Phi, psi and omega in degrees: 000113178270175181293343182245017180302130181089355181269153175245127184237134172255124180236113180284156178051047187254019176275349182201172172059219182296321179301318177299315180297321179295313181302315181292322180293317180293325177296319179298335177272002173108356182285146167275130193240136169267117179266111183262142176215163176255309188222014182231071183300325182293324178290321178295318178297324179296322178295316179300317180296321177298317182294313182291326178296333179270005177096006180268183180234130181205152175227164178256142175217120180275149174157148178264135178294340181280355180246116186298324179295319177298319181297315178299319180296321179302312181289323178296319178299317179301312182294319183291324186262335184237337181113186183302146189269132179254332190222133173230126178236114182261095181269338189308138179200155174233146185225147171219130176240108180212152170302148186302324183289349182256359183291147182237169174301323180295320176299314181300311182297322181298310186277322182285331178295323180271309190282329181256300180297319179298319177297319179300313181296312183297315181292325176299309183293322177299316182297325181286327192249338187292145180292152172304139184083009183283179183229131176236133177232123176255131179273141175228216180208149175298344180294345177283344179249334179235099184304137179238131178306133180073006181252015186297315184290324178294313180297320180297318180292322179289328177298326177298317178297322177302312184296321176301315183295316182294322177294318181296325177303322178289322188287326185242012178299330180296344176268007183063027173267127177263145178228115181231165179245138172245127181242097178291153167275204179293121187235139187280088177225171178286355176270001180280102186246010177293150175303144183302324179300319179292321177298314181299320179296320180292323176299318180297331180273354184269120182306324181279355165069029179203168171291147170290154175248152180308322180294330177301316182284320180300325179296324177294316179298317181301323176292314185297330182267002179270169177294337180298336183258025185295342183258008178251120172206153182068026183249153175248105183271117182273094181270078195221013179072013174094006180296140183254000000 
């Protein structure tokens, strides 16, 4: 019996990277998990197979967080196949790293459609459907607190998701639903597209002296969605190895 036994969790962008680690970690604690993907069904199915092979329960649901119809379908699929939703973790994100003078309208649309509009859609649907006493986690980035050269548009889009989450924490707290933000530092995934020189500099500034791993972040999420974190809401947890 894990801490999340009997719970239903929706984890966006969970076919790879941090999302995959979160889905598997919540499953190990007993949650039934919706593994969401946009364009990699084979990767999502592989995550489901890993979970079920370990004795857990998981299903696949396709959809982009930037599409409101897809978001509704994601939550409907969860409810129809697994039951009422207890946990929502929005890991989905898009990134562009360019000097400010080189940014384009296409860059803006790419990151803000997922990181800002997508956060709005996911948090809206979560607020409508999550059970009283539920847990919501919105992903952001340490870049909203520590400016990174060429990372302005990414940080700005993620900051929008933070603000949505903090407002929602106030709005639905009376239902004993907690809403928190997790901001990873530099994490070793295939989504890490920063120049190697910038990555090396950030590692040097990190007291623990290494890149974060997806499981490092997933462990933080597992705590936030457990009953142990019932007194934490409206917080931004910097899961970053201590970088300032």
